[in-house]
C-alpha positions in Angstrom: 33.6 27.8 49.5 36.7 29.3 48.1 35.1 31.7 46.7 33.3 33.1 50.0 36.6 32.7 51.6 38.0 35.2 49.5 34.9 37.3 49.9 35.9 37.6 53.5 39.5 39.2 52.7 37.6 42.1 51.0 36.9 45.3 52.6 33.3 45.2 51.8 30.6 46.1 54.9 28.1 43.7 56.0 25.2 44.4 54.0 27.4 43.9 50.8 28.9 40.6 51.9 25.6 39.6 52.5 23.8 40.3 49.4 26.9 39.1 47.4 26.5 35.9 49.3 23.1 35.4 48.3 23.5 35.8 45.0 26.0 33.4 44.9 23.9 30.6 46.4 21.1 31.3 44.1 23.3 31.1 41.4 24.7 27.6 42.4 21.6 26.3 42.6 20.9 27.7 39.3 23.7 26.1 38.1 22.9 22.6 39.8 19.3 22.8 38.4 20.7 23.1 34.9 23.2 20.4 35.6 20.2 18.2 36.8 18.4 18.9 33.6 21.3 18.6 31.2 21.9 15.2 33.0 18.0 14.0 32.4 18.3 15.6 28.4 21.2 13.9 28.2 19.6 10.3 29.1 16.6 11.5 27.1 18.5 11.9 24.0 20.5 8.6 24.6 17.3 6.5 25.0 16.1 8.3 21.6 19.6 7.6 19.9 19.3 3.9 21.0 15.4 3.6 19.2 17.0 5.2 15.9 19.9 2.9 15.8 19.0 0.0 17.5 16.0 -0.9 15.4 16.1 -4.2 13.5 14.6 -5.1 10.2 12.6 -8.5 9.0 15.9 -9.9 6.8 18.4 -8.8 9.4 19.8 -6.0 7.1 20.4 -2.5 8.1 17.8 -0.2 9.1 14.7 1.3 7.8 12.6 4.2 8.4 9.6 3.2 9.9 6.1 5.2 9.9 7.3 7.7 13.0 10.8 8.1 11.8 9.8 11.8 11.3 8.4 12.3 14.9 12.1 10.6 16.2 14.2 13.2 14.5 11.8 15.7 16.0 12.5 14.8 19.2 16.2 14.0 18.9 16.3 17.7 17.3 14.3 19.4 20.2 16.2 17.7 22.9 19.6 18.9 21.1 18.4 22.6 21.3 17.3 22.3 24.5 20.6 20.9 25.8 22.4 23.7 23.4 20.5 26.4 25.2 21.1 25.3 28.5 25.1 24.5 27.8 26.1 26.4 24.6 29.5 24.5 24.6 27.9 21.7 23.8 27.5 22.9 20.1 31.0 22.2 20.0 31.0 18.5 21.1 31.2 15.8 18.5 28.1 14.3 17.3 27.6 11.0 16.3 28.1 9.8 12.6 25.1 9.6 10.3 24.3 7.6 7.4 24.7 10.4 5.0 27.2 12.8 6.1 27.2 16.5 4.8 24.0 18.4 3.5 23.0 17.3 0.2 22.5 19.9 -2.4 19.1 20.9 -3.3 17.4 20.2 -6.9 18.9 22.5 -10.2 15.5 22.7 -11.5 14.0 24.7 -7.9 14.0 28.3 -9.4 17.0 30.6 -7.7 16.0 33.7 -5.8 19.4 35.6 -5.2 19.9 37.9 -2.3 23.2 40.0 -2.4 24.3 40.6 0.8 27.4 43.8 0.7 29.4 45.1 3.5 28.1 48.1 4.9 31.4 50.1 3.9 33.9 49.2 1.0 36.7 50.5 2.8 38.5 48.5 5.1 37.7 48.6 9.0 41.5 48.3 9.9 43.6 50.8 7.7 41.2 52.5 5.9 42.0 51.4 2.5 39.3 50.3 -0.3 38.3 46.8 -0.6 38.9 44.4 -3.7 36.3 41.6 -4.2 38.4 38.2 -4.3 35.3 35.7 -4.3 32.3 35.1 -2.8 30.6 32.9 -0.5 27.7 31.4 -1.7 24.8 29.3 0.8 21.1 27.9 -0.2 18.2 27.7 2.1 14.9 26.0 0.9 11.4 27.6 1.1 8.0 27.0 0.4 4.9 28.8 -0.5 1.6 27.5 0.6 -1.3 26.8 -1.9 -1.9 30.2 -3.6 -5.2 31.0 -5.4 -5.3 33.0 -8.3 -7.8 33.8 -11.3 -7.5 33.3 -14.5 -9.8 35.9 -16.4 -10.6 35.1 -20.3 -11.6 37.8 -22.2 -13.1 37.2 -25.5 -13.4 40.3 -27.4 -16.7 40.5 -29.8 -16.7 41.8 -33.2 -19.4 42.8 -35.5 -19.7 43.2 -39.0 -21.7 46.4 -40.1 -22.8 45.3 -43.2 -24.4 42.0 -42.6 -24.6 42.3 -38.4 -22.6 39.3 -38.1 -21.1 38.9 -34.6 -17.6 37.2 -34.2 -15.8 36.2 -31.3 -12.9 33.6 -30.3 -14.5 30.2 -29.4 -14.4 29.2 -25.6 -11.5 27.1 -24.7 -12.6 23.7 -24.0 -13.0 22.6 -20.3 -13.6 19.2 -18.0 -16.1 20.8 -16.7 -18.3 23.3 -18.8 -18.9 26.6 -17.3 -17.3 25.6 -14.3 -15.3 27.8 -12.2 -12.2 25.0 -11.6 -9.1 25.7 -13.7 -6.9 22.3 -14.6 -4.9 23.8 -11.7 -7.3 23.8 -9.1 -8.9 20.3 -10.2 -5.3 18.8 -9.6 -5.0 20.3 -6.4 -8.4 18.6 -5.1 -7.3 15.6 -6.8 -4.0 15.1 -5.5 -4.6 16.2 -1.7 -7.7 13.9 -1.7 -5.9 10.8 -3.3 -2.5 11.2 -3.2 -2.2 12.9 0.2 -5.3 11.7 1.8 -7.1 14.9 2.7 -10.5 14.8 3.3 -12.4 17.6 1.2 -13.7 19.3 4.5 -10.0 19.8 5.2 -9.5 21.4 2.0 -12.7 23.8 2.5 -10.5 24.9 5.4 -7.3 25.4 4.0 -9.1 27.3 1.1 -10.9 29.6 3.8 -7.8 30.4 5.4 -6.9 32.3 2.3 -10.4 34.0 2.4 -11.5 31.7 -0.6 -14.9 29.9 -0.6 -14.5 26.2 -2.0 -17.5 24.1 -0.4 -17.0 20.1 -0.2 -20.1 19.8 -2.1 -18.7 21.5 -5.0 -15.5 20.0 -4.6 -17.1 16.3 -4.3 -19.0 17.4 -7.6 -15.5 18.1 -9.4 -14.2 15.1 -8.3 -17.1 13.0 -9.8 -16.7 14.7 -12.9 -13.0 14.6 -13.4 -13.4 10.7 -12.1 -15.4 10.0 -15.3 -13.2 12.0 -17.9 -10.0 10.5 -16.8 -11.5 6.2 -16.7 -10.9 5.8 -20.3 -7.0 6.3 -19.3 -7.2 3.9 -16.7 -9.2 1.4 -18.9 -5.9 1.9 -21.6 -3.6 1.1 -18.4 -5.3 -1.8 -18.0 -4.5 -3.2 -21.6 -1.3 -2.4 -21.3 -0.5 -3.9 -18.0 -2.5 -7.4 -19.6 0.3 -7.2 -22.4 3.1 -8.4 -19.8 4.2 -11.6 -19.1 4.3 -11.7 -15.3 2.3 -9.9 -12.9 2.4 -9.2 -9.2 -1.3 -9.3 -7.3 -2.3 -8.1 -4.0 -5.2 -6.8 -2.2 -5.7 -4.9 0.8 -9.4 -4.5 3.0 -11.1 -1.1 2.8 -14.1 -0.3 4.9 -17.0 0.7 2.7 -20.6 3.0 4.3 -23.3 0.9 4.3 -26.1 3.5 4.6 -28.9 1.7 4.7 -27.4 -0.4 8.7 -25.3 2.8 9.5 -22.3 1.2 9.3 -19.4 -0.3 7.7 -19.1 -3.3 5.5 -15.9 -4.8 4.2 -14.6 -4.2 0.8 -11.2 -5.1 -1.1 -8.7 -2.9 -2.9 -7.1 -5.3 -5.1 -3.7 -4.3 -6.9 -2.2 -5.5 -9.8 1.6 -4.4 -10.9 3.6 -4.9 -13.7 7.0 -6.6 -13.5 10.4 -4.4 -13.1 12.8 -7.2 -14.6 10.7 -7.4 -17.9 11.3 -4.3 -20.5 8.5 -1.6 -20.5 6.8 0.9 -18.1 5.5 0.1 -15.0 2.1 0.1 -14.5 -0.2 -0.3 -11.2 -3.9 -1.0 -11.8 -6.2 -0.8 -8.7 -9.5 -2.8 -8.8 -12.1 -2.1 -6.2 -14.2 -4.8 -5.6 -17.2 -5.8 -2.8 -14.8 -8.9 -1.6 -12.1 -10.7 -1.6 -13.4 -13.9 -3.9 -10.8 -15.2 -6.4 -13.6 -14.4 -8.9 -12.6 -11.1 -8.8 -9.5 -11.7 -9.9 -10.6 -13.9 -12.6 -12.9 -11.0 -14.1 -9.9 -8.7 -13.9 -7.5 -11.2 -15.6 -10.1 -12.7 -17.6 -8.0 -14.8 -20.6 -4.8 -13.8 -19.4 -2.1 -16.2 -19.5 1.4 -15.9 -17.7 3.2 -16.0 -14.3 1.3 -14.7 -11.6 3.2 -13.3 -8.1 0.9 -14.1 -5.4 1.0 -15.3 -1.8 -0.7 -18.0 -0.5 -4.4 -16.7 -0.3 -6.8 -19.6 -1.2 -8.6 -17.1 -3.5 -5.8 -17.3 -6.5 -5.4 -20.7 -6.6 -8.6 -21.4 -8.5 -6.4 -19.2 -11.5 -3.5 -22.1 -11.6 -6.1 -24.9 -12.1 -5.6 -26.9 -15.0 -9.5 -26.7 -15.6 -9.0 -22.9 -16.3 -9.1 -22.3 -20.1 -5.9 -20.2 -20.0 -4.3 -21.0 -16.4 -1.7 -19.0 -14.8 1.7 -20.3 -13.4 2.1 -19.4 -9.7 5.2 -17.4 -8.4 5.4 -17.8 -4.6 6.9 -14.7 -2.6 10.0 -15.3 -0.7 9.3 -12.8 1.3 6.2 -14.1 2.8 8.1 -17.6 3.7 11.0 -15.1 5.3 8.2 -13.5 7.3 7.5 -17.1 8.7 11.0 -17.7 9.7 11.2 -13.9 11.0 8.2 -14.0 13.3 9.4 -17.2 14.8 13.0 -15.8 15.2 11.6 -12.8 17.1 9.1 -14.4 19.1 11.6 -16.9 20.9 15.2 -16.3 19.2 14.7 -19.6 17.3 18.4 -20.9 16.3 16.8 -22.9 13.1 14.8 -19.9 12.5 18.0 -17.6 12.4 19.9 -20.2 10.5 16.9 -19.8 7.7 16.9 -16.2 7.6 20.6 -16.3 6.7 20.0 -18.6 3.9 17.1 -17.0 2.3 19.1 -13.8 3.1 21.9 -15.5 0.4 19.1 -15.8 -2.3 18.8 -11.9 -2.1 22.3 -11.0 -2.1 22.5 -12.9 -5.4 19.3 -10.8 -6.5 21.0 -7.5 -5.7 24.0 -8.9 -7.7 22.3 -9.0 -10.5 19.5 -6.3 -10.3 21.1 -3.9 -13.0 21.6 -6.8 -15.7 20.3 -7.7 -18.6 17.8 -10.5 -18.2 20.3 -12.9 -20.4 23.0 -12.4 -17.8 21.0 -12.5 -14.7 19.3 -15.7 -16.0 22.9 -17.2 -16.2 24.0 -15.8 -12.4 20.6 -17.6 -11.1 21.7 -20.7 -12.6 25.5 -20.5 -11.5 24.5 -19.4 -7.8 20.8 -19.4 -6.9 20.3 -22.6 -8.0 22.6 -24.4 -5.9 21.9 -22.1 -3.0 18.3 -23.4 -3.6 19.3 -27.2 -3.7 21.4 -26.7 -0.5 18.8 -25.1 1.2 16.0 -27.4 0.3 17.7 -30.2 1.5 18.5 -28.3 5.1 14.7 -27.6 4.8 13.8 -31.2 4.3 16.5 -32.4 7.4 15.3 -29.9 9.6 11.8 -30.5 9.1 12.3 -34.2 9.8 13.5 -33.6 13.3 11.0 -31.0 14.3 7.9 -32.1 16.1 4.5 -32.0 14.6 2.2 -28.7 15.3 4.5 -25.9 16.7 5.5 -23.0 15.1 8.7 -24.3 13.5 6.9 -26.9 11.8 4.4 -24.5 10.5 7.2 -22.2 9.1 9.0 -25.1 7.4 5.9 -26.7 6.0 5.0 -23.3 4.4 8.3 -23.0 2.5 8.5 -26.7 1.6 4.7 -26.8 0.3 5.4 -23.9 -2.0 8.8 -24.9 -2.9 8.0 -25.6 -6.7 6.5 -22.2 -7.1 9.5 -20.4 -4.8 12.2 -21.9 -7.1 10.2 -20.8 -10.1 12.0 -17.4 -10.6 15.6 -18.6 -10.4 15.0 -20.5 -13.8 14.8 -17.7 -15.8 15.9 -14.0 -15.7 12.5 -12.1 -15.6 10.5 -13.1 -13.0 10.6 -11.5 -9.3 12.2 -13.2 -6.1 9.0 -11.7 -3.9 5.8 -9.7 -4.2 7.3 -6.8 -2.6 7.1 -4.4 -5.5 3.2 -4.4 -5.4 2.9 -4.5 -1.5 5.0 -1.5 -1.5 3.0 0.3 -4.0 -0.1 -0.6 -1.6 1.2 0.5 1.6 0.7 4.2 1.2 -3.1 3.7 0.8 -3.1 1.5 3.7 -1.3 4.3 5.9 -3.9 6.7 3.9 -7.2 4.9 5.4 -6.2 6.3 8.7 -7.5 9.9 7.1 -10.1 8.9 5.3 -11.7 5.6 7.1 -14.0 4.9 4.8 -15.3 5.0 1.3 -18.9 6.6 0.9 -20.1 4.1 -1.5 -18.9 1.4 -3.9 -18.7 3.9 -7.1 -16.9 6.0 -4.7 -14.5 3.4 -4.2 -14.2 2.3 -7.8 -13.3 6.1 -8.4 -10.6 6.0 -5.9 -9.2 3.1 -7.6 -8.9 4.5 -10.9 -7.6 8.0 -9.9 -4.7 5.8 -7.8 -4.0 4.0 -10.8 -3.0 7.1 -12.5 -1.1 8.7 -9.5 0.9 5.4 -9.0 1.6 4.8 -12.3 3.1 8.2 -12.5 4.8 8.0 -9.5 6.7 4.6 -10.6 7.6 6.2 -13.7 9.5 9.2 -12.2 6.6 11.9 -13.1 5.2 14.2 -10.6 1.4 13.6 -10.4 0.1 16.9 -10.0 2.0 18.3 -12.5 0.7 15.3 -15.0 -2.9 15.7 -13.8 -2.8 19.3 -14.7 -1.4 18.8 -18.0 -3.8 16.0 -18.7 -6.9 18.1 -17.8 -5.6 20.7 -19.9 -5.4 18.7 -23.0 -8.2 15.9 -22.6 -11.4 17.6 -23.9 -9.9 18.2 -27.2 -7.8 15.2 -27.5 -8.8 12.5 -30.1 -9.5 9.3 -28.7 -6.9 7.6 -31.3 -4.2 9.2 -29.5 -5.2 8.5 -25.8 -1.8 6.7 -25.3 0.1 10.0 -25.7 -2.0 11.0 -22.5 -0.7 8.0 -20.4 1.5 8.7 -17.0 4.2 7.1 -18.9 8.1 7.9 -19.7 8.5 10.0 -22.9 10.2 7.0 -24.5 7.9 4.6 -24.1 5.1 6.9 -25.8 7.1 7.7 -29.0 7.7 4.0 -29.3 3.7 3.4 -28.6 3.3 6.4 -31.4 5.4 4.3 -34.0 3.4 1.1 -33.4 0.1 2.8 -34.1 
């Protein structure tokens, strides 16, 4: 209103004053509208931040990103950008502290393409004198190119002998698929996309079509089948190395399998067996696809293996620990499963007893974190000094609490689960090499369980077994810090002419371990 009052003081004609007044009122409405929108966006931003920073994890420890973290981050960035568009001064406002401050340096192994930006003139814009270089400012941006298709041309000159008319040419390079048009790099791309990125073949067909390349899904399916057969000896060898370990993890996840005769799916299972990270040697994961969840599948896989087996409380494993077995396994129970019972109870009704149990179990995990990078001998000493006394106190508390808890409720079930499995739960603490829980194998299974939302089901039992074999190779490569796609491409180049006696050299294991195997052989 002060601005309109000043307008009256100006020597303007009536029409001009009316136009200025209308413009002023319109701008006021736009400002008010922007303020309301900024207020709404600010409230949305606060809500998103509350979701991001207010999450709680099972172990009452700092937050862990979940499956939808990327969506949350995208929404936060979008809201911030909209606010900055409406109010440019918002760019200078303080932003909340992040757990990882500053931009992380880009990996050194990536190729660099340098772009030099020189001033338009080498003379000072103020005084006209010649400029002298005193340094340079360097910034880096990460870029990527989509899948690029190209063609290898194999040219084999033919030479003839004029005397005897003999024709000579270089031999055809050996290949996984004789006479096929797919080079190892393309085969690696197809298998990595299908089994690691969980993209169905029809999507790969569409990706290639955008580059004007015809790749029919039936052709790619044939490649997958042939490569799967060629890679099977590597899988069998990994299984042999896995069963040399003293301690293993085991778990299973359901998979839908198509039943063509009935026009619907039935339930199959992907069993997973993983090496123990606390023992020396490479990290290995082996998947075994089976038609059901019966314990006999685990017995058939392990055969006469004897050692410590970390499992959950599924009844199918119980026969493995029976004294009637010719080579009985020794059970290790999972503290993560025991903790989960109390976590679910605390989440359901804020049970003080469950919260106390979580804190006590948390102490055990704190000791494990302390001994993570120690040698087996030193870790065993640490567990004897700290874990065993902590377990003794925990057991006494569990027994006393159970005596004061009525039967049949959730509290009684959580307490009974832990007390029932107590001998197997405390077994790890008497050694320096046995794990506290089954999380290592569950973490490897989780990406496959998420991928099921893409491929929905396996087409046959053979397809499931092939998927298990290839997932075994990819999973082991990832556990050992290898790039699965690069490893597979290199292996497909070597494999056709590789002697079976040196097959260990092709396994997706660290170079140092492969050298050790070569020395033993």
